[in-house]
C-alpha positions in Angstrom: 96.7 97.1 141.2 95.0 97.4 144.7 92.5 99.8 143.2 91.8 97.4 140.3 91.3 94.5 142.6 89.0 96.5 144.8 87.0 97.6 141.8 86.6 94.2 140.3 85.7 92.7 143.7 82.5 94.8 143.7 81.5 93.9 140.2 79.7 90.9 138.9 82.0 88.0 137.9 82.6 88.0 134.2 83.9 85.0 132.2 86.8 85.4 129.8 85.6 82.4 127.9 82.2 84.0 127.3 83.7 87.4 126.4 81.7 89.2 129.1 84.4 91.5 130.3 83.5 94.7 132.3 82.9 97.6 130.0 81.6 95.4 127.2 85.0 94.4 125.8 85.1 91.3 123.8 87.8 88.6 124.0 91.0 89.1 122.0 93.0 86.4 120.2 96.5 85.4 119.1 98.3 83.7 116.2 101.8 82.5 115.5 104.1 79.6 116.1 105.1 80.5 119.7 103.5 78.8 122.7 103.1 81.1 125.8 100.7 82.2 128.5 99.9 85.7 129.6 100.5 86.0 133.3 97.3 86.6 135.2 95.3 84.4 132.9 92.3 83.9 133.1 91.9 87.0 135.3 93.5 90.4 135.5 96.8 90.8 133.8 99.7 90.8 136.2 101.2 94.3 136.7 100.4 95.7 133.2 102.2 99.0 132.4 99.7 101.3 130.7 101.2 104.3 128.8 99.7 107.1 126.8 96.8 109.5 127.1 93.3 108.2 126.5 91.1 111.3 125.7 87.6 111.2 124.3 87.7 112.2 120.6 91.5 112.1 120.4 93.0 109.4 118.1 95.5 107.1 119.7 99.1 106.8 118.5 102.3 104.9 119.2 102.4 106.4 122.7 99.3 104.4 123.7 100.8 101.1 124.6 100.4 98.2 127.1 103.3 96.2 128.4 102.3 92.7 129.5 104.3 89.8 130.9 104.1 86.3 129.3 105.6 82.9 130.1 107.1 81.4 126.9 107.4 77.7 126.6 108.1 77.4 122.8 109.9 80.1 120.9 108.5 81.4 117.6 106.4 84.3 116.1 103.4 85.7 117.8 100.5 88.2 117.3 98.3 89.2 120.3 95.3 91.4 120.0 92.3 92.5 122.1 88.7 93.0 121.2 87.3 96.5 120.4 85.6 98.5 123.1 84.8 102.2 123.3 86.2 102.5 119.8 89.7 101.4 120.5 91.7 98.1 120.5 95.3 96.9 121.1 97.6 94.6 119.3 101.3 93.6 119.0 103.5 91.1 117.2 107.1 89.9 117.2 109.3 86.9 117.7 110.3 85.1 120.9 113.9 83.8 120.7 114.2 82.4 124.2 111.8 80.7 126.6 110.8 81.9 130.1 109.4 85.2 131.3 109.2 87.8 128.5 107.3 91.0 127.8 105.1 92.0 124.9 104.0 95.4 123.9 100.5 96.0 122.5 99.9 99.3 120.7 96.5 101.0 120.6 94.5 102.0 117.6 91.2 103.9 117.2 89.6 106.9 119.0 87.9 106.7 122.5 84.2 107.4 122.1 83.2 108.0 125.8 84.7 108.6 129.2 84.9 105.8 131.7 86.6 102.5 132.6 86.7 99.9 129.9 88.3 96.4 130.0 90.2 94.6 127.3 90.9 90.9 127.0 94.4 90.1 125.5 95.1 86.9 123.7 92.9 83.8 123.4 91.2 83.2 126.8 94.0 85.4 128.2 94.1 88.1 130.8 92.3 91.5 131.0 93.4 95.1 131.8 91.5 98.3 132.3 91.8 101.6 130.4 90.4 104.8 131.8 89.3 107.4 129.2 88.7 111.0 130.2 87.5 114.2 128.7 89.7 117.2 128.4 93.3 117.7 127.2 96.5 115.9 127.9 98.7 116.6 130.9 95.9 118.1 133.0 95.9 115.7 136.0 96.7 117.3 139.3 97.4 115.8 142.7 100.1 115.1 145.4 103.0 112.7 144.8 104.3 110.6 147.7 107.9 109.7 146.9 108.5 108.6 150.4 106.6 105.3 149.8 107.8 104.9 146.1 109.0 101.4 145.2 111.7 100.4 142.8 111.9 97.5 140.4 114.9 96.1 138.6 118.6 96.3 139.3 120.7 99.5 139.0 124.3 99.1 138.2 126.9 101.6 136.9 127.6 101.2 133.2 124.6 98.7 132.7 121.8 100.2 130.6 118.4 100.3 132.1 115.5 98.3 130.5 111.8 98.1 130.8 112.2 96.2 134.0 113.6 99.3 135.7 110.6 101.1 137.0 109.5 103.5 139.8 106.0 103.2 141.2 104.9 106.3 143.0 101.6 106.7 144.9 99.6 109.8 144.1 96.4 111.4 145.5 94.6 112.8 142.6 92.6 116.0 143.1 91.9 116.8 139.4 91.2 113.9 137.1 92.8 113.8 133.7 95.8 112.7 131.7 99.4 113.1 132.7 102.8 112.8 131.0 105.9 112.8 133.1 109.6 112.7 132.0 112.3 113.3 134.6 115.4 115.3 133.9 118.4 113.2 133.0 120.3 112.4 136.2 123.4 110.2 136.3 122.8 109.3 132.7 119.2 108.0 133.2 115.7 109.2 132.7 112.3 108.0 133.8 109.0 108.6 132.0 105.4 107.5 132.0 102.0 108.7 130.9 98.4 107.8 131.2 95.1 108.9 132.8 94.2 109.4 136.5 90.8 109.3 138.1 90.1 111.1 141.4 91.4 109.4 144.6 94.4 107.3 145.5 96.4 105.8 142.6 99.9 104.9 141.5 101.9 106.0 138.5 104.7 103.9 137.0 107.7 105.5 135.4 110.1 103.4 133.2 113.8 104.1 133.1 116.1 104.5 130.1 119.8 105.4 129.7 123.1 104.1 131.2 124.2 105.1 134.7 127.5 106.9 134.6 128.4 106.7 138.3 127.9 104.5 141.4 126.3 105.7 144.6 123.0 107.2 145.8 121.2 109.6 143.4 118.0 111.6 143.8 115.6 111.5 140.8 113.3 114.5 140.8 109.6 113.9 139.8 106.9 116.4 139.1 103.2 116.2 138.5 101.8 119.7 138.0 102.8 121.7 141.1 103.6 118.6 143.2 107.4 117.8 143.3 109.4 115.2 145.1 112.5 113.0 144.7 113.1 109.3 144.6 116.5 108.0 145.8 118.2 105.3 143.8 121.5 103.7 144.8 123.5 102.5 141.8 125.9 99.6 142.5 129.5 99.9 141.3 130.3 98.4 138.0 131.5 94.8 138.4 134.8 93.7 136.9 134.9 92.7 133.3 133.6 89.3 132.5 135.7 86.6 131.0 134.0 84.5 128.3 134.3 82.9 124.9 131.8 82.8 122.1 130.5 79.3 121.2 131.7 78.4 117.7 134.7 80.8 117.6 136.6 81.2 115.4 134.0 79.6 113.0 130.2 79.9 112.7 128.4 81.0 115.9 126.8 78.0 117.5 123.0 78.0 117.2 122.9 81.7 116.2 119.3 82.9 115.9 118.5 85.8 113.6 115.2 87.8 114.2 113.6 90.6 112.4 113.2 91.7 108.8 116.2 93.1 106.8 115.4 95.3 103.8 117.8 97.6 101.9 117.1 101.2 102.8 115.1 100.4 106.0 116.6 101.2 109.3 117.0 98.4 111.9 115.0 98.6 115.1 114.8 96.7 118.4 113.2 93.8 116.6 116.3 93.2 114.6 118.3 90.9 116.9 120.9 88.0 116.8 121.1 85.6 119.7 124.5 84.0 120.3 125.7 81.5 122.9 128.5 82.4 125.3 130.7 80.3 127.7 131.3 82.4 130.8 134.3 81.6 133.0 134.3 84.8 135.1 131.1 86.7 135.9 131.0 90.4 135.3 130.1 93.2 133.0 130.4 92.7 129.2 130.1 94.5 125.9 129.8 92.4 122.8 129.9 94.1 119.4 130.1 93.0 115.9 132.0 94.7 113.0 130.0 97.0 110.8 128.8 95.4 107.5 126.6 97.0 104.9 125.8 99.8 107.3 124.7 97.5 110.1 126.1 96.6 113.6 124.9 94.3 116.4 125.8 94.9 120.0 124.8 94.4 123.7 126.1 95.6 127.0 125.1 93.6 130.1 126.1 91.6 133.1 126.9 87.9 133.5 125.8 87.1 137.1 127.1 83.5 137.0 129.5 81.3 135.2 128.5 78.5 132.9 128.3 77.4 129.3 125.6 78.1 126.7 124.4 81.4 128.1 122.4 83.4 125.6 123.1 87.0 124.7 120.7 88.9 122.4 122.6 91.4 120.3 120.4 94.3 119.0 121.0 95.7 115.5 121.4 99.3 114.5 122.1 101.2 111.3 120.5 101.0 107.8 121.5 98.3 105.2 122.4 99.9 101.9 122.3 97.0 99.5 120.6 93.6 99.2 122.6 90.4 99.7 124.2 88.1 102.3 126.3 89.9 105.0 128.8 88.0 107.2 129.4 89.5 110.7 132.1 88.7 113.2 131.3 88.9 116.9 134.1 90.5 118.8 137.8 90.1 117.9 138.5 86.7 116.3 135.0 85.6 117.5 132.4 83.6 115.8 130.5 84.6 112.6 126.9 84.7 111.4 125.1 85.7 108.2 122.3 88.2 107.8 120.4 88.2 104.4 119.2 91.7 103.3 116.4 91.7 100.7 115.7 94.4 98.1 112.8 96.7 98.8 109.5 95.7 97.2 107.4 98.3 95.4 103.7 98.0 95.9 103.2 99.6 92.4 102.0 97.2 89.7 101.3 97.5 86.0 103.7 100.5 85.5 105.3 100.9 82.1 109.0 101.7 81.8 109.8 105.3 81.1 106.2 106.5 81.4 104.8 109.1 83.8 101.0 109.3 84.1 99.3 112.3 85.7 95.7 111.1 86.4 93.2 113.0 84.3 95.8 115.4 82.9 98.5 113.9 80.6 100.9 111.1 80.0 104.6 111.6 79.6 106.8 109.2 77.6 110.5 109.6 77.4 113.8 108.4 78.9 115.4 108.3 82.3 118.7 109.8 83.2 120.7 110.5 86.3 122.9 113.5 87.1 124.9 114.5 90.1 124.2 118.1 91.2 126.8 118.2 94.0 124.7 117.8 97.1 121.8 116.2 95.3 121.2 113.6 92.6 118.6 114.1 89.9 116.7 111.3 88.0 114.4 112.6 85.3 112.0 111.5 82.6 111.6 113.8 79.6 109.5 114.4 76.5 110.3 117.4 74.4 110.0 120.5 76.7 108.2 118.6 79.4 110.2 117.1 82.2 109.6 115.3 85.5 112.5 115.7 87.9 113.0 113.5 91.0 115.8 114.9 93.2 117.3 112.8 96.0 119.6 114.0 98.8 123.3 113.2 98.3 125.5 113.5 95.3 125.2 109.9 94.1 122.5 107.5 92.9 120.1 106.8 95.8 120.5 103.5 97.7 117.6 101.0 97.4 114.8 101.8 99.8 111.6 103.7 100.4 111.7 107.5 100.3 109.0 109.9 101.4 108.1 112.7 99.1 109.0 115.4 101.7 112.5 113.8 101.6 112.6 113.6 97.8 111.9 116.8 95.8 109.5 116.2 92.9 108.3 118.7 90.3 106.8 118.5 86.8 106.3 121.1 84.1 103.6 120.2 81.6 103.1 121.5 78.0 100.7 124.3 79.3 103.6 125.6 81.5 101.7 124.6 84.7 104.1 123.8 87.5 103.2 120.6 89.5 104.8 119.9 92.9 104.7 116.5 94.6 103.5 117.0 98.2 102.8 113.5 99.6 103.4 109.8 98.8 106.3 107.4 98.6 109.1 106.7 96.1 110.5 103.2 95.8 114.1 102.7 94.7 115.6 99.3 93.7 118.6 98.1 91.8 118.6 95.6 89.0 121.8 94.6 87.1 123.5 97.7 88.4 120.7 100.0 87.2 118.8 102.3 89.6 115.0 101.8 89.2 112.6 104.5 90.6 108.9 103.8 90.9 105.9 105.5 92.5 102.2 105.1 92.2 100.7 107.1 95.0 102.2 110.6 94.8 99.8 113.5 95.2 100.6 116.6 93.0 99.4 120.1 93.2 99.5 122.1 90.0 99.7 125.9 89.7 98.5 127.2 86.3 99.9 130.5 85.0 96.3 131.8 85.1 96.1 131.2 88.8 94.3 128.8 91.1 95.4 125.2 91.7 94.8 121.7 90.3 95.1 118.4 92.3 96.0 115.1 90.7 98.0 111.9 91.4 101.0 110.7 89.4 102.6 107.4 88.8 105.8 106.4 87.0 108.5 103.8 86.4 111.9 105.4 85.6 114.8 103.2 84.6 117.8 103.4 82.1 
């Protein structure tokens, strides 16, 4: 941050309203129902956490992310995006379920075109952050770490999982500019990691913690950057006594339960799938709140109540994969309150498909009937016409659950009338259930054919297979 301030102090003043950010970045924008302010607006974003490698000519991926702090005054949905500069941009979306200080994560897209420092404006008249792009390969930065002046953020307590607020900031004197990626070894149940790019000179790297501390007391966390090694000491507080609390609404419906995220049969839950419940705390302390498992899903949270009081919010995070569409009733804790989560059936993007017809583009059309058969460890659904058959084989010995399956997961092959073997090698298969019948559809599967005379043929196939 000191380096960023020093850099901008020597530059011409740019107006966020006019879009004249350093590096030629344009302003970003935001949509949604939430009302919030990015901290640092209308200047530099406050303590952004920049992760990932930014290498000229190397496309960005999910590791290229920016964590920003926002102050939420009205809950709701949000989408925040930056302008495009140097061939890359950042965006993120989600739902705020509580007000106050929150974080948002913007993920990068595009490919850096040139080396240098480029600035990006997040949100509408929001704050800006710098991205340094370099030439060369990942993990080639070198320098000297100074763990003796490292600073810690967040609280560290036995049995309480770390979050994005648990960070280690370590000064480093960079002697070779480039990208870095650091992940510490697991110590006392926790790990710290971070990545990015470093220019020559004095900088700081930020490592973010994950995991749950197993013991109390002082622990040394080893950190390495190339040949430079040092350790950061963290003292973990003893686990507090168990909290005493009741769930608002128990034993009936959870009071003001708020459901966030999308729930689709066959799609695994993520950190965006949450349920916020209200708790009345009579004794502060550590807690673990877990629901029962319904339709393959569970919601839970471990944390610490630091004070007593009514109406305290707890955000339970979902895990698992729902197997069927419908309304699911969960019970929080033993004889606790209840809430409902509605799971929808997966939606196939394929349109205009004809039942029991397989079309191989530019090759042939296959009409017939669908059938299913258990093969022990796999389940086969086929469409057949005479001696010509298309087999779609799913893992597991029973009919596949509704959801989206990648072709590498599903084995697909077809034998045409010329005895050319076709094998599906990319695309997606969509499974739904209507009236107890399993429906299999696909419209984007790439096939490679191998004629008996040699060579290969490429084509795409589409089908709707149902009883």
